[in-house]
N, C-alpha and C positions, 0 to 999 in steps of 0.2 A: 394862228399862234396857240390858241387854247387847245386845239386838237393835237398839235405837235407835242405840247407839254404833257398832255394826258398819255400819249403813246410812250413818251420817254419814261414817265413815272411807272407805267405798267411794265416796261422792259426791265427797269431797275428792280422793281418788286419781284419779278420772276426770277432774276438772277439771285437776289437775296434769299428767296424761298428755296431755290435749289441748294444754295450754300448751307442753309439751315438744316435741310434734310440730310445732306451729306455729313454735316457735323454731328447730327444726332445718330447717324449710323456708324460713326467711328468705333464706339465700344463693341458693336457686333463684329465689325471687321477685325478688331484687335483680338477678340476671343477665338476667331477661326483662323488667324494667321498661322502658317505652318511653323514659324519659329517660336510661337508662344507656348510655354510649358503648361501642361494640363493642370487643373486645380487639384490640390492635395486632397486625398480621401479623408473624410471626417474621422477624427479619433474616436475610439470606443468610449462609451460613457460608463463611468463607475456607477453601478446600481447599489444603493445603500442597503436595500433589503437583502440582496445576494451577499453583500459584504458582511452584514451582520450574521447571516446564517453560516458563512464560512468561518468567521471568527468563533462562533459557538461550536461548530463542528471540530475545529482545531482543539479547543479546550476539552471537548468530549473524548477525543483520541488521546489527549494527554492523561485524562482520567483512566483510560484503559491501562496505561503503564503504571503510574503511581496514583492511586493505590491498587487498581484492579489486578494487573498481572502479578504484582509483588505479593498480594494476599493470596491469589489463586495458587501460584507456584509455592509460596512460602508455607501455606497450610498443608501442601502435599508432601513436604519434606519431613524429616525427623526433627524433633524440637531443638536438638543441638545445632541445627543448621538453618534455623528460621531467619535469623538476622543476616547471616551470610547471603542467603538467597535473595532477600529483599535488597541488600546493599549492592550486590552484583547487578541486579536489574536496574536499580536507580542510577548507579554510577555509569554503567555502559550506555544508558539512555542519555545521560548528560554529555558523555563523550561524543555520542553520535550527533547531538545538537551542535556542538562546537565545530566538529569536522564538517558538518553540513554547511554552515555559513562560511567556513574557510574555503572549501573547494567542492564539497559534495553537490550542492545545488548547481554549480556551474557544470560539473561533469554530467549531471542528469538532465538538466533543463536549460543549459546555457546555449549560446549561439553555436552553429555548426562550425567546424574548422574551415578556414579559408580554402576555397577550391573543392570542398566536399570530399569525395573519396570514400573508400570502403570503411574507414574508421568511424565515420559519422553514423554507421549502423549500430555502433556499440557504445560510444560515448560522445558527449559534446565537448566543445573546447573549454579552456580555462579562462575565457574572456570575462566571466563574471566571478572569478575567484575573489574571495573576501567581499562578496556582494558589490563588486564594482559596477557602478551605473544604476544600482537599485536605490531609489529614493522614495520618499512619501508620495511623490507625484507619478512614479512609474506604475504601469498597469500590466495585468496578465489577462489574456483572453479566457473566456468561458466557452461553452459549446454553442452559444448563440452569437451570431455576428453582430458586432457593435455593442455588445454588453460585456463589461470587463469588471475585474476586482483589483484592488491595490496589490501590487506585486509582493509587498511584505506579507500580506495575508496568505498568498499562495506559497511563499517561501516557508512560512510557519506551518501551514497545513501539511505540506510534503515532508517537512522536518520531523513531524511526529510519526509519520509512517516509517522513516528510516530508524528512528529511535526504538519503536516497538518491535520492529523486525529483528534487529540484532539481539534484543532482550529475549525474544521467543527462543532463539537458538540455545540459550543457556539452560532451558528446561531439561536438556539431555545430559548435562555435565555437572549439575549441582552436586554438592556434598563431597567433591573431590578435586575440583580445579582451583588453582591459586587465584586470588583476586588480581594480582599483577598480570597473570596469564590471560585472564578474562579481558583486561583492558588492552593488552597488546594484541590479542586475537581480534577484538572488536574493531580496532583502528584499521588493521590490515583487511579484515573481511568486508567492512563497509566499502573500502576503496576498490577492491578488485572483484567483489561479488555484487553487493547491493546497488551501488551507483550505476554500473553498466546495465544490470537487468532493469532497473527503473527507467533508464533511458530507452532501452530496446522496446519496452512495452508502452510507455506513456508519452515519449517525445515524438513529435511529428516526423522526425528523420530516423527514428529507431527501427530496427530490423522487424520486430513483431508488429509494431504499429503500421508500418507500410504494407505488411502482409495481410492486415485486416484481422489480427487476433483480437478476441474479445476478452477483456479483463477489466471489469468496471471499477473494482476497488482493491485488487491485489492478490488474486488467486496464485498467479505465478510470482509476482514481485515480492509478496510478503510470505505466503504460507508454504508454497512448494520450496521457495528459496530457503526459508528458515528450517523447514522440516527436513529436507535433504541434508542441509548443512549440519543440523543437530545429529542426524544419524552418523555422518562421517566423523564428526567431532567425538562422539561417544565411543566409536570404534577405535579411534586413535588414542583416546585418553585411557581406555580400559575400564573394566568393571569396578564398582565400589567394593571395598573390603566386605567379604561375607555374602556378596550377591552370587547366586540367587537363593542360597540355602538359609541365610539369616532373614527373618521377617523384617520388612521395612515399611510398615503401614504409615499412612499420613498421620501427622500428629494433631491436626486440627481441621476436620472437615467443615467446622463452623466457619473458619476464616476462608477456606476454599469456596464455600457457598457465598460468602459476602463478596469475594473477589469475582466469582462468576456473575453475580448480579451487576457489579460495576462494569465488567467487561461487556455484558449485553447492552447496558444503557449507553456506554461509550461507543459501541459498535454502530449506533445510529449515525454518529458523526463520521465514523470510518466509511460506512456504505452510502448513506444519503448525502453526506458531504462531498462524495466523489462526483456528484452531478455538477458541482461547482456553482450551482444556482439553486435558489429556492423555487422549484418549479415542479411540474408533473413527474419528471424523471426522478427527482429526489423523493417525491411521494411514493412512486413505485418501489424504489429502493427501500423506503421505510417500511412499507407493508410486507415486503419480502423478508426483511430482517426480523420482523415479528413472527411470521408464519413458518419460515424454514427452521428457525431456532426452536420454536415450540414443537415442531415435528421431530427434530433431532433429539430433544430432551426426552420425549415420550417413547420414541422408538428404541433408544438405548435401554431404557428400563424394560420395555417389552421383550427385547432379545434376552435380557437377563432372566426374565421369567420363563421364556421358552427353553432356555438352557438349564433350567432347574434351580436358579438362584432367586433370591429376593431382589425386588427392585430397590436399588441402593441410591443414597444421596450422592455418592461418588459417581455412580453411573449417570444420574440425572445431570450433574455438572459437566461430565465428560460429553454427554450427548448435546447439551446446550452449546458447548464450544465447537463440536463437530458440525452442528447445523450452521453456526455462524461462519465457520471456515468455508464450508461448501457454498454458501450463498454469496460470499464476498465477490467472486468474479461475475456472478449472475445477478447481482442486486438490481441493476437497472436494465438487465438483459433477459429478463424472464417475467412471465406472468406469475401471479401468486400461487397458482396450483402447481406450476412447474417448480417453483421454489420449495413447496411442501415436499414434493417427490425428491428433490435434490437433498434436502435436509434428512429425510428418512433413509435414503440409500447411503449417504455418507455416514450416518450414525451407525448403521448396521455393519458396514464394511470396516469402519474404524474400530468398532467393538472387537471384531475378529482379528484385526491387525494388532491390537493391544493384548488381547487375552489368549490368542492362539499363535499368531505369527512370531511375536517377540519371544515368548518362551521357547518356541521350537528352534529359532535361530540363535537364541542365547545372548543377544546384545543387550547392553544395559543403558537403554534410553530412559533415564531415571523418571521423568515426568511425562513421558509419551509425547514428546514434541513431534517426533516423526510419525508416530502412529495416528495422531489426530491432525496435526497441521500439514504434514507432508502428504499423507494418504488422502485426507479430506480435501486438501487443496487440489490434488490431481483429479479427484472425482468432480469437484466443482468446476475446474477449468475445462475439462473435456465435456462434462455435462452441460455447460453453458452453450456449447455448440448445438445441443439438442433442444433445450428449452427456449432458445432464442427464436425458434420457428413460430410463425404466426398461427400455424395449424394447432400448436400446443399452447396458445395463449401468449406467446412471446411478442416482442416489438419488432421483429424482423420484417423485411419487405415481403410483398406477396410472392415474388419470384425467388424467395430465399432458397439457396442450394445447400442443404444440410451436409451432404457428403463432402463438398469442397471446404466448408467451414470447419468440419470436424478434423479434416486433414491439417488445416492451419493450426487448430488448437493442439493437436497431438504434437506437431512439430515444435510449437512454443513450449509445451510441457517438457518434451525430451531435451530441448536445448537448455532450458532452465536447470533441469536435473544435472546434466553434464557440467554446465558452467559452475553451478553451486558446489558440486562435489569436488571438482578440480581446485576451485578457489579456496575451499575450506581446507583441503590438504595443505595448500601453500600457507594459509593463515595459521593453522595449527603448528606447522613445522617452524615457522618464524617465531611464534609465541614460545614454543618449547626451547628454541635456541636462546631466546632472550631471558626466560624466566624459570625454566625447568618444568613448567606446565602443571604438574600435580603436587598437591601438598604432601608433606611427610606422613608416613603411616601413623605416627603418634598423634598428629594433628587431625587426621581423618578419624581416628578412634575417639578422641575427646570431643570432636565437633569443630567445624570451621568458625562458629561464632566466637569461641574463646581463642582458638588457635590462630585465626586470621585477623580478628577484630578486637579481641580482649573484652568481649561483652557476652551477656546471656540474654536471651529473649525473655526468659521467665525466671523468677527467683523461687 
């Protein structure tokens, strides 16, 4: 009896043990079942340090516009047009900000069109128009997998780029273009020129981005775009009364110098901020923004001396900006000594573009937006394909193919020139039809401060 009971108990225990093992294994079976959905990928984590840096960078770029560019350009005009110049820059920047949140951000960085297609090479869809779906909880990717920043911060950062780019264009048309025309031009130009180029270069589905073009902070998007547009706008608008026979010197190089300093400081947000993180890439962009700019400022003055002139304050300021422009696309794509060479070369070439090419061709680019931003941007964009090479201290891979990359850079530059030129013709034509474009001769004679705004900069 006792032996039979023991056997029965052992039998029951064995069955119970098998059931327990099978039960314990159920979760594993459930995870590998073919009908079970795979676990969701973990969401990127917002890094507070990166977020703080990007918020700071955004404010620095804003400082480049007001007061930086406003003082830089304003000081270069005649006294009777000081307030007009500053007001046009500030107002068109504000307009850009409003258009950006209405549909510009969506056109540049929104989701692709359903089904994709060729159009996605040039613009994104309007699914994020009026910031639809953007909340305090939504995030934007950085260049490190799993590390993100709040989408509102990314929206604001890119918004300042749009605002300063359209403001840069005005350097060629100051002292003669109506305020109403500036606003009409700005709205159209942003829509058909800036937003598509920004998408092409910086959005993952953009034409230049997919081709592998290098533009760290806006050589094509900002400087070539603005510079070429400035040249076309000045040609369509015509020369200022008295140009070039009447002397039109800057009325305050002191204010231009202050504006130059503000631009240089703000440019650290422009360039180092384009790393989207507070990391080594931002540090590289930072040192390059120091040394390329220093090189540009000194080499412009050196060329002045070689050409038999005194090294001037205006030349120093112009060289500073030329160096900043040239290093923009190369900020995180070059070693420090490559950046120094870029700054020097751009400064020398821009000097000749301003002092030799412009007088020879006779166009009235009032504040040399094309001569410095357009030409300097082209040198920087193409030169980035050279200084990116690891053999020259750049961050490129060991098997970097310079020839192939240079071809991509040239294609991106050429496409930007053509797109900006055609778009500007359209924008100026529309503005002229709506507003008449140019102030009356008597307003231009007395100055736009009084004629357009009823104020004087100085008593």
